[in-house]
Every structure is written in structure tokens, then in C-alpha cells.
N, C-alpha and C positions, 0 to 999 in steps of 0.2 A: 427386221424393221419394216414398218409400213407407213406410208404417207396417206392421211385421210383428212377430210374436211372436219373442222371443229364442230361438235354438236353439244347440246346441253348435258348429255350423258358423260362427257369426259370429266374426270376428276382433275381439276387444275390446282388443287390445294398444295401439292408437293412440288410444283414447278418453281424453280428459282434460278435465274440466270445471273444473279448478282447485280442487276440494275432494276431499281424500284419502278421506274417508268415503264420498262418493258414487261415486268411482272404484272403490274397493275393493268396494263392494256389487256393482256391475255385474260386475267381473272375478271376484270370489271367492264371491259368495253368490247371485246372481240365479237361476242355473240350479238350484241346490239348493233354493231357496225354491219354485220351480215344481215340482220333483220331489216335494217334501214337501207340496204343495198348500197352501202358505202364501200365496204371492203370484205373480202372473204378470207378467213383464216384457216390455215392448214397446220396440222400437227404431225410430227414424226414421232411415232411411238414404237415401243418395244416392251412386250410383256406388261401392258397397261401403264407403263411409265412414259410420260412425255419427255422426249429427249431434246426437242427443239420445236420451234414454230415460226411461221411467217404469215404475213397477210399480203394480199394483192388487191390493187385498185387501179382504175384507169388514170392515165396521166398523159403528158405530152412533153416533147422536147421542143422548146421554142427559141426563137431568135432573141427575144428579150431576156431570157435567162442564161444565155451563152456569151462567152467572150467572142469578139469579132473574128478572131483567128479560128477558133473552134467551129463557129457557125459556117465560115467559108469552107472549111474542110468537110463538114457534114453535108452541106448543100451540093458539093461536087459529086456526091454519091448518087444524085438524082438527075435524070435527064432534063434538058431544057423544057420548059412548059410544065414541069412537075415539081418545081421548086417553090415551096410554100413557106409561110412564116412559122409553121410548127408541123411536127410529125407525130403520129400516134405512138404511145408508149404504155407499158404496164409498169406501175410503181410497186416496188417491194416496200410496203408501208412500215412494217415491223419485221425484224429478223432477230431471233435469239436462240441461243443454245444453252441448255441447262449447265450450271456450274459443275455438276457431277460428271459431265461428259467431256469436259475440256481436255484437249490433248489427243483426242481420238479422231481428229480430222472430220468430225461430223458437220461442221459449218461449211467446209468446202464441198463435201459430198452432197449436202443438202442444196447448196447453190447450183451444183451440176444437175441435180434432180429437177430443180425449178426450171432451169434453161431447157432441159430435154422435154419436160412436161409441156411447157408452153410452145416449144418448137414442133412437137408432134401433134398438137391439137389446136391449130390456128383456124378452126372452122367457124367460130362464133364472131370474132371481130379481128380485123387485121391490125397489127402493130409492128413497128420496126425496132423499138428500143425497150430495154428494161431500165428503169431509173430507180434511184434510191437517194434519200436524204441521209447521207452517211454521218454518223457521229464521228467527230474528229479522231477519236481513239480507234475507230474501225476502218479508217481510210486504207490502211495497209492491207487489211483483209480483202476489201473490195478490189484494190489494185491487183492483188494476187489472183483474183478471180476475173481479171480482164476488164474491170470497170475503169472508166476514165473520168477525170474531173471535167465537168461541163463549163464551169466558170471558175476563175481564180478567186472569187469572193466567197466568203462564208454566207450561208442563208441567214443564219443568226449566229450567236456565239458558240453554238454546239454542233452544227452540221454543215456539210458541203454537198451540193448536188452532183451526182455521178451518174454515168450511163454505160450500158453495154449494148452494142449493136448486134442484134439477133442474126444478121446476115453472116456474122463470123462463124456461126455454127454450120453453115453450108446447106 
């Protein structure tokens, strides 16, 4: 298996994660998002088959999106005078595993790869948190991967804002 940035040469026609929105993003929008400098998409491939993909973009963890209790806990992590109304983050904008790979732990392995990749190469821009707008059906997966709910409210009817503190990686 290897993790590479998505290019126009990738054959996306066979990828199916079972979610039309995630499939359509990969096939119809991912390359354009990269060209427009909105998000970069990476694919996990094996023998020219795309097993999974994710995209990354800039984000923030902010006071206005957090519950008061969660924000107070987050703010305590920073010294006096360095407590701001938001902190830099990288958002996992899309995250999907092919239906043909379910049950192989690829999602958790890929999440570990993302964390390590970002932790080992912080040279371009500093950030403290990973964020995700988790589908309600995927909250358990993200909790298993040490993400926490940022707010008790849903963003919309389908997602909840969650975060992972990169300082937990040491």
C-alpha cells in the first residue's frame, strides 16, 4: 500500500465507498479543489486500486463553535497571553474507505497515517488540531481514533464537529 496525492492519471471509476456524496466528491470535485487551492486529496492505493481517500484543508478551532466547557478546557492548554479566540487546525474534509476493503482496519490505519504524516512534517504551517465534520454514523469511528466532540450541537442534520489534539502524539 502507498499513500499518494491524487492526480488526473488516477482511475477513479472503480472506487465505491457506499456513499454517493463521498464517491461524487472524489470523482467530480477533488482535482478541482486542488487546482483552486481549497483542499488536497490523497489516495491509499494498492496494485492500482484505490482503497481509500481523504482530503485536507485549513481550518480553525474557535470559541464560537465550541461549548463553553470544552473551550475552557482547550484554553487551559495555552499559557496566559497566548489564549486566543481560535487556534489553527487542519480539517479532514472527506474521508472514505472502499466498500471492498471494509473489515480490514484500513480506516484506522489510514487515520494513523494521516496523524503521523502531519506530525512529521510541520514545516510549512503550524497547527494544533485536526478537525472533521463527522457524519453522525461515523462519530464512533472518530471517537475510536481519539477525536472528541467540540460542540454538543449538530452542524446540520448530518454532521458533528470533532477534533484531535496533535499534542497527544508527543
